[in-house]
C-alpha positions in Angstrom: 86.1 139.5 40.2 85.3 141.8 44.0 86.8 138.5 46.1 89.9 138.8 43.6 90.4 142.2 44.5 89.9 141.4 48.3 92.2 139.3 47.9 95.6 141.5 46.6 94.7 144.1 48.6 94.9 142.4 52.3 98.9 140.4 52.2 97.3 138.3 55.0 94.8 137.2 52.5 97.2 135.7 50.2 100.6 134.6 52.2 99.6 134.4 55.8 99.1 131.6 57.7 96.1 130.1 59.3 96.2 130.7 63.2 93.3 129.7 64.4 90.1 128.6 62.7 86.6 126.7 63.0 82.6 126.2 61.9 79.8 124.9 62.3 77.1 123.0 59.9 76.4 126.3 58.9 79.7 128.4 59.0 83.4 128.6 58.9 85.4 131.4 60.3 89.3 132.1 60.5 91.5 134.3 61.4 95.1 134.6 58.9 98.6 136.2 60.1 101.0 137.5 57.6 104.5 138.4 59.1 103.3 138.0 62.7 101.0 140.8 62.6 102.2 143.4 59.4 98.9 142.1 58.2 95.5 139.9 60.0 92.4 139.0 59.1 89.5 137.6 60.0 87.0 136.0 57.9 83.4 135.0 58.3 81.9 132.7 55.8 77.5 131.2 56.4 75.6 129.4 54.0 72.0 130.4 55.7 73.1 133.8 57.6 74.6 133.8 61.0 76.3 135.3 63.9 79.8 134.6 64.0 82.3 135.1 66.8 86.1 134.6 66.8 88.2 134.1 70.1 92.3 135.1 70.2 92.7 137.8 68.0 95.3 140.4 67.6 94.0 144.1 69.4 92.8 146.2 66.9 90.6 147.8 65.1 89.0 146.1 62.2 87.3 147.0 58.9 84.8 144.6 56.7 87.0 144.8 53.6 83.2 143.8 52.2 80.3 146.5 54.3 83.0 148.9 55.9 81.5 147.6 59.2 84.5 148.6 61.4 84.9 146.5 65.0 87.7 146.9 67.9 89.0 143.8 69.9 91.3 143.6 72.3 94.8 141.4 72.7 92.9 138.2 73.3 89.9 139.7 72.8 87.2 137.9 70.4 84.9 139.5 66.9 81.4 139.1 66.8 80.0 139.9 64.3 77.1 139.0 61.6 77.4 137.0 58.1 74.5 137.9 55.6 73.6 133.8 54.0 75.7 132.6 51.3 78.4 135.4 51.7 81.4 136.6 54.1 82.4 139.1 56.0 86.2 139.6 55.8 87.6 142.2 59.0 90.9 143.7 58.2 92.9 144.8 61.2 93.7 148.8 60.2 91.9 148.5 56.9 90.9 151.0 54.1 87.3 149.6 54.4 85.1 148.2 52.1 86.5 147.4 48.7 84.8 146.4 45.6 80.9 146.7 45.1 78.2 144.4 45.7 77.4 141.5 44.0 75.2 138.2 43.7 78.1 136.8 46.8 79.7 139.2 48.9 76.9 141.7 49.8 
């Protein structure tokens, strides 16, 4: 239910194009861009927990819809963030903050 609430609040997660993506055996990350930056999100998933770096992102202040943590990136810069095991980080450029309450998987 929480993931659905986050998706409803962020057009890039609903309809955005995957601009860049990558991963390892433990993690996956991607950037989703809707209408040339009107909505832009960087997502990181991790099976065992760890640090994720996503390069070549749009400039701005990003807020994690899962934790409320804030990060800033310059144009073409990168975002580096931690993801808890079995969870996700969903950094939304210009995001409003944490959406929903922590649960078993999104914490």
